[in-house]
N, C-alpha and C positions, 0 to 999 in steps of 0.2 A: 571281489567281495559282493555278496548279494545286496540289492538296493535296500531291502528292509533292514539289513544289518547296519548299513551305512547310516540310515535314519536313526537307528537305535544308538549308535555311537555318538552322533551329533547331539541328539537330545539328552543323552547321558552327560555329555560334557557341560551342558548348560543347566544341569540339575533338574531336568524335567523328563521323566521316563514315561512315555506314552505306551501303555500296555497293548492296546488293541490295534492290530495292523491290517486285519483282513476285511476292511470295510468295503472296498471296491477295487476293481482292476484300474480304474481311472486314477484313484488316489495314489496308487503305487508309482505312478508316473510323475507325481509332484516332486519337485526338486527342493530340498531343504538345505540351502547353503547358510545355515544359521551360524554366525561367526562368534568368535570368542569375545567380541565386544559386548555381547549380551551378558556375559558372566563378569567380565572385568569391570564393569561399571554399571446526389446526395445532399447536399446541404443548402440551407436557405440563408438569405441575407440577414434577417433579424431573428428568425426563430427556427429551431431544429425540432422536427416532429418527434413526439414522445411515443406514439403508437400505443398509448395506454392512458387510462383515466386515473391511474394511481398517482398519488402525489408523493414526493420524496423530500419530500422536504428534508536528625539524631537517631539512636536506635529506637525502633518502635517500642511503645510501652507494652508491658506484658502483665499488668495487674488485672485483677478480676473485674469484669464489667459489672457496674452497679446500677446504672440508671440512664434515663433519657434516650434510650434506643428507639428510634422511630420505626415501628414495625406494625403489621396488621394487628387488630384487636385480638386478644387471646393468645398471642405468641409468647412462648417461653423465653424470658429474657436472661436466663442464666448464661454464664460465661461458656459453659459446655456447649450450648446451642450454637454459639458463634465460632468456636475454634476447634471442632473436631478436626480433629483434623483433620568496399565501396566500389560501388560499381557504377559505370557510366551508362546512360541510356542511348542506344544507337539511333533513336529516332529524333533526338533533339540536336539543334545546331549549336555552333559555338558563338552565335550572336547573342545579344542580351537575353538573359535567362527567361524573362517572362513577357513575351509578346502576348497580346490578348488572344490571338489565334491559338497559340499553344495552350493557354489556360483553358480555352473552351474544349480543346480536343482531349486533354488529359485531366486526370484527377489525382489527388494525393492517395486515393485508394487503389489506383491502378498499379499493382505490384508486378504481376506475372502475365504473360500472354495467354495463360490458361484460365483467365478469370471467368470465361464462359464455358468451362469444361463440363460442368454439370448439365447445362442445357444442351451442349453438343452431344453429350452421351445419351441424353434422352431422345434427341432427334435421330442420331445414327449410332445405335448400339454397337459396341466393340466386343469382339470375342477373342481376338488374337492380338499378340503384342507386335512391336515393330519388326521383330525377326521372324514373324509368321508363326510363332509357337504360342500356345496358350500361356497366359500369365500364371505364374506360380508364386506362392509366398516365398519371400526372400528375407534373410537376415541382413540388415544394412550394416550394423556395427559388427565388424569382424575383429581382427587383431588390432588393438589400439596402438600398437607400436609401429604400424605401417599404414600410411594413408591409403595406399592402393588396396590393401586387404580390407580396410574399413568399407570401401565402396565397390569392390570388385563384383560382388554378387549382383547387386542391383544394376550396375552398368552392363553386365553381361546379359541379364534378363531383358533389359531394355534396348539391347543392341546399340550401345553408345560407346564412342571412343572419345575420351576427354584428355587431350595432351596436357592441359594445364594442371591436371591432378598432381603431377609430380612436383609442382611448385608449392603445394600445401605442406604445412608441418605435419609430422607424424601424429600429433595430437592437437586438437584445436585448443588454443589457450583461452581461458575464460577469466576475466579480471573484474574486480569491483569497479574499475573505470569504464567498463563496457556500458553501452546503452541497451536496455532490454525492451523487448517489444511485446505488447498485448494485442495491438491492432495495427495491421499493416499500414505503412506510411512511406510515401516517396518525398524525400526532401527537395527534389528538384522541381516539385510543383507547389512548394510553399512560397507564398509571396511576402509574408510578414511573420516575424518571430518576436514574441514579447516575453519579458522577464519580470517576475516579482523581484523585490530587493532582499528583504529579510529572509535569511536562511536559504536564499537562492543565489543571487549574485554576491550578497554579503553573508559569509559564514561567520559564526561567532565562536569565541573561545568559551568552552564550558569547564567548570560551572561559573566562571567569572561574570559572564554577561547576565545569566539568570539571577545571580545574587544581587545585582543592582535592583531588579524589580522585587525580589523576595524581601530584601532588607528595607527597601522603601515602603513596601506595602505593610510590613510589620509596624513601622513607625506611624503610618497613617491610621492603622487600626487602633493603636494605643493612644496616640496623641490627639487624634481627631474624633474617633468614635467611642473612646472610653473602654477599650478592651483591657483585660488584666495586664499588668506590667510584665508578668512572666512570659508573655508573647515575645517580648524583645530578646529572650534567651533562645528562641527557636533557631535551629541550624538547618540549612538547606542541603538536601541530598538528592541530586538529580538522577542518581543511579537506581533509585527505587522504582522509577516509572518507565513505561514504554508507551509509544503512540498506539492509538487504536482503542484505548480503554474508554469506558463510559462512566461518567460520574452521576450517580443517583443523588442529586442534591437534597431531595426530600428525606432520605434515610441516612445520609452520610456514608453511602456505600460506593465502592469502586468495582466495576464489572469488566470481565472479558467475555465477549459473546462470539458465537460462530456465525457463519453466513446465514443460518436459518433462524437467527435471533434467539438462540438457546444460550442461557447464561452458563458458561463452563466453569467460571471461577469468580469468586466475590470476596471482597474484604470490607469490613466496617472500620473506617479509619485505617489503622495498620493491623487490625485483628482479622484473621481468616474466618470466614463464615462457613459453617458446616454444610455438607452436601444436602442434608435434609432441610435445613433452614433455608438454604438458597432456593431449593425447589418450591418450598412453601411460599416464598415471597414472589418468585418470578415465573414459575411454571404452572403450579396447580391453582389456577384461577379459573373461575367459571365465566365462559362466554366472552372473555376479554383477554387477549394476549398482547402484552406491551410491545410496541413497535420500536421503543427507545428513541423516538423522535418527539415524544410528547414533552410538554413543559415540565421541567424538573430533571430532565436527562441532558447531560452535556457531553458531547463527543470530543475526545482528546485527539484532534486531527492535526495539531501543530505542536512543535517543540516548545513554543511559548507557554503552553498550558501545563507543562510540568511544574511551573511555579505555583499556579493556582491549586493544582492537585496536592502538592506537598504541604502548602500552608493550610489548606482546608482539612487534610487528614490530621495534622497536628492539633487543630482546633477541635475536631471531632473527639480526639483522645482527651483533650483538656476538658471538654464539656462532659464526657462520660465519667471520667475518673477524678477530676478536680472538684474542689468546693468553691465554685465561682457563681454567685447569684446572677451576675451579669449574663453569663452564658446560659444558665438555667432558664432564663426568661426569653431566650431566642431559639427558634427552630433551626435545624440544620440548613434549611433552605435560605433563611435570612442570613446566616453566617456565610454561606457560599456567595450570596449576592454581594455582600459587603467586601468579601475577599476579592471578587472579580472587579468591583468598582475601584478598589484601592490599587490593584495591579494595573488596571487600565489607565488610571490617573498617572501612574509612574511613567507610562509611555508618552504622556501628553504634557506633563508639567515641568519637564527638564531634569528630573531625577536621573533618568537614563541618558538622555541626549547630552546633557552638560558633562557627565562623567566620561562618556565615550569621546566627546570632543576634546576633553582634557588629556586623555591617555588612550588613543585609539589602538595602539599596539597591544594593549592588555586585553582588548575585547574583540577586535576584528581579525580575521584570518586572511592573509594575502594569498592570492592565487595567480601565478605568472601566466596562466593560460587564459585569463579573463579578457584582457585587451585584444590579444590576437584573435580570439574567437569572434568577438563583436565586430572587429574591423573586417574580418574575412567574410562574415555574412553580408555586410554592406558592399564590399567589393564584388560579391557574387550577385548583386542586384536585389538582395532580400532586404526589405525594410525592417528596421529594428526599433522596438519601442520598450520603454520602461513603464510598468503599471504597478504601483505600490500603494498600500494604505498609509504608509508613513508620510508625514507632512514634509514640506520643503526644507525646513531648517535641518532636520535630522538626515533627510536624504542627501542634502548637499554635504553634510559632514562626513557621512559614511562613504559616499561615492568619490569625494575628493581624496580621501585616504586610499581607497582602492585604486584610483587612477594614478596618483603620484607615488604610491607605495611608501608614503611617509606622512607624518603630520605636517600640514601646511599653515602658513601664516594667514592672517585675516584677509590681506589684500589678494593673495592667490586664491583663497576660497571663494571670494566674491566673483572671480572670473569664471568659475565653474566650467573649466576646460573639459571636464568629463562628458559634458553634454554632446561633444562632437562624435561620441560613440553611438548616438541614438538619432533616429529620424524624428521622434517625438517622445516627450516625457510626461507622464501623468502621475501626480502625487495626490495624497488624500483621497484615494479612489473610493473608499468605503465599500470594498468588496465584501460580501457578494451582491449588495444592492446595485453596484455599478453594472453588473451583468444581467439585471432583470428589471430595473426601474427606468423606463424611458423618459421620465420627467425630471431627472436630476440635472441641475444647471452646470455649465462649463465655465470656468474662470481661467484667465491667462495669468501665469506667474511671472513677475519681474525677477529674474535670477539674482540680481545684485543685492536686493533687500528682502525678497520673498513676498512683496506686496502683490495684491490681487487686483485684476481688472475684469469687468464684466465682458462677456461675449454673447453674441446672439446664436452661437452654436451652428446648427444645421442651416438655419435661415441665412446666416452670414456667409457660410461657405457657398450656398446656392446663389446668393446675390452677387458673388464675385465672378460669376459666369464661368466660361471655359477655363479649366485649370484652377478652379476655385480652391481646392484643397491645398495645392502648392502655394498659392498666393496667401492663403490663411496662415500657413505655417511659416511663411517668410516674415510675418509680423511677430513671430515668437512661437517657439515649439514646446514650451514648458507650460503645463496646465495643472489645475487642481479640480477634482470632481468630474462632473459630466457622467456620461454613460456610454454603453457600447455602440450606440448609433453614431456618436461623435467620433469615436475611435475608428470605426470602419469607414466612415466618410473621409477622415483625414488620411487613412492608409490607402484609400481608393481600392478596397477589396470588394468583390462582388459576391463572395460566398464565405461562410464560416470556415469551411474546410481548407481555405487558403491561408488561415492563420494557425500558428501553433503557439500555445502559451505555456511557459515554463514556471512552475511554482512549487512551493512546499506545503501548501495548505490543501488537504485532501478535498474539503468541501468548497471553500471559497475560490480556490485557484483551479482545481481540476474538475470536480463533479459538476459544479454550476456552469462553467464555461462550456463543458462538453454537452450536457443535457439540454441547456436552454438555447445555445447559439451554434452548436455543431463545430466549435473550434476543435482543432487537434490539441492534444495535451501531453506534457512531459512532467512527470512527478519527481521531485527531488527528495531523496531519502539519505541523509548523512549517516543513518544507522546501517545502511546496506552492507558496507565492507565487513563489519563485525558479524552480521547475520550470515554472510556468505562464508566467512572464515570458519565459523562454528559449524555450519552445515557440512562443509567439506570434511571437517575432523570427525563428524558424527555420522557420515554417510553409511558406514558399514553397520552401525547399530540400527539406523533407520531401516536398512534393507532387512535385517533380522526381524525387526518389529513387524514390518509389512508381510513377511513370509509367515510369521506366526499367526497374524490376523487372517491370512489366506487359508491357513490350515484350520483355524477355528471355523471359518465360514464353510469349508468343505466338509468338516466333521458334522456341523449343524445341518447342512443340507442333506447329508446321507442319513442322519438320524431321523429327520423329518420324513424322508422317503419310507423308512421302515415303519414309522408310526402309521402312515397311511396304509401300508401293506398289511399291518397287523389286523386291520378291520376285516380283511378277506381271508386271513390265514387260519389254519386249524389251531386248536388249543396248544398243542406241543410246539408248533412253529411260532405261535404268538409268544410263548414263554421264552423261547430261544432269542427271539428278536428283542424282547424286553430286557434280557440280560445284556445283549449287545448295546442297547440304548443306555443302560445304566453305566456300562463301561465308558461309552462315549462321553457321557455327562461328567464322569469322574476325570477323564482325560482333559476335557474342556476346562474344568476347574483348575487343573495344574497349569495349563497354558495361560489362562486368564491371570493367575497369580504372577507368573513370570512376566507376562506382558505389562502388568501394572507397574512392576518394579522397573522394567526396561523403559517404559514410557516416561516415568518420573525422571529417570536418569537422563533421558534424551532431552526433555524440555528444560530441565534445570541447567543444562549446559548453556542454553541461550540466555536464560534469566532465572535467578533463583526463586522468584515469586511468580512471574507472569509467563515464563516459557517462551516459545518461539513466537515472534511477532506476527507472522503471516498465518499461523495455524492455531486453531483452538480444538483440542481433542484430536480427532483424525480428519476434521473438516477445515476448510479455509476459515480463518478468523474474519470477523466483520471487516477489519482493516484490509486483510488480504483480498477479500471479495471485492471491495470497492477499488482497490488498486488494479486488480485484474480487469474489472469491468469498465472503468472510467479513465484510467491512465493509458493513453495510446503507447507512450514510452515511459520508462522510469530508469533512474540512474542515481548515483550517490552524490553527484555535484554537477552544477550547470555546465561547467567548463568541459565535462566529458563529451558534450555535444560537439565541441570544437575538434575532437579527435576523429570525427566522421566528415567526409567531404560532402559538398552540397549536392552530389549526385547519388548519395547513399539511399538505398531502398531497404527499409527495415521489414523483416518478415517474422511472423509468429512461428512458434515451435509446433503448433498443432494441438488440438484438444480432442479428447475422446470421452464419450459417455460410458457409464459403467459396463454396458454389454460389450462395446468394442474394446474397452480396456481389458476386460477379462479374456476375451477371445485372442487378444494380442500376446498373451503370456505363453511361453513355450511349454508350460505344464498343463495346458488345457487343450481339449479337442471339441470340435463342434458336432453336436448331435442334432440332426434335422428332424424335429418332432413331427413336422408335416409329412415327411416321407415315411417315418416309422408308423 
């Protein structure tokens, strides 16, 4: 069957008949496998260089909006405006892992022996491959049903014989328990690994745990701050939210932005904001583009913030639609600040801690891989530390339950046997200040009663002379506060890259430790299994969407070429080109309409309101961008790291800029403009 007829049949099946086919010979080579899915639905001890001067620092109500919407002067406040809708290293010995000589020779960044390949290529240009023949483009992925077929072409072109190839499965298994890599890392050169506790070592039952803070904050708002009693009737729904959103506390809005800080989606409370209104507020400003780091913007970087978001959204709706003078006299920003204070107080005054201590099975998730992982790291010579913002009383409660896998009596809890898993423990760390303020004082914690003792920190370690860190820890290895200088001195590390920190908070755990100190990082995302499951089920639809976008791009480029040629053409030729351009524009409109429908279907599969967590429009979302740029590794739970040996080297999948990405497609050909 002719190729154009195949295209016609495919496009007809998806209800979009593109009339004009004779745009260019290049276009006829484009492959349209549009599926039925479219129809059916390096490092320094204290400071890491930045190389930049830049700082980084119930059912929803559906009544008509009436008042109190905080927007720019002159904005139409009608409802309509808001709701339009493992491998071993051959060079290391079997003796203790981390001799200082080995630490100096190797780096956690040293993944492959071809690390200097670019410089070698510059010094000694290569024209021929290992078999003496010129290199030619090869398709690496062949028949997915046979591993030999998958790699046969590239192995043949490189003149390689790999006997171990037959040991690999026919298809590589990818699991949500895998550890994924953004920045290459060698575990065998890590000298210390640290863990946050909340949502990292300690996973929580949802929504039970969040409801403790939500219900406690409601009571504080009403009983202590005088909020309307109707607030006590609010119900918590954690499924409404995803991480990575931004709360505009001044306007009562919730935003999803892309990597370029463009607001792709916005809600006022629970009410969707129209496209035109969204652009008026956040895009069409003169001389000032919001960075969303200014005062008044709050980034939802941790699962704890779902509570703040839901309670704030409910109060925004109550303020807009209810008749409550108390709320009328307060701005959205004041309301959010009081919500944050009440939720934070619940974490400090016993509302949460006491209930978790009473019934830990209801709130904490046991993981049988936790203790083996921590013990294995220590057996391999890696120092293990706990660094958490939670204070001693709650840390002791949670860790005792995870260690003993049951609720323990008071006498057993005082023993704190779980501390044998760690070389040192730091509670009440006050991250991110812990990672950037060198003047925070270090206190030693008495494990039996949680009392604090002063220390002289670095001065005391230095005064103890040779082996000062070891002697200092022998006096007690549990601490509160302090800063990264104390930690690195006690760990006896000489460079930030020798430490990997595992945490769930994108800013306080990952970004700040990476940017300021050069620590390696592993980001924990409990949401990852569901995201992967949905992506796998929607992969055919996504391919169809991307192919249609490619078609639009090619049509647009060809039309633009004709527009330029029209300026040189005769009148009759110009009229013919104009008709072709009109047809292209008509076809483009059909594709755009079908794409909009398919894109909504794709994103709603992930979340009915916010879509795919890592993507905003066709770009990385802000959340996805920061995960990609600051998390060396990421995975769904901390114990997945225990599934990798201490000799594992993590490699990236490789990245392409748009020009390389387009050239790598089988439907494109390179035209050398310089030669022509």
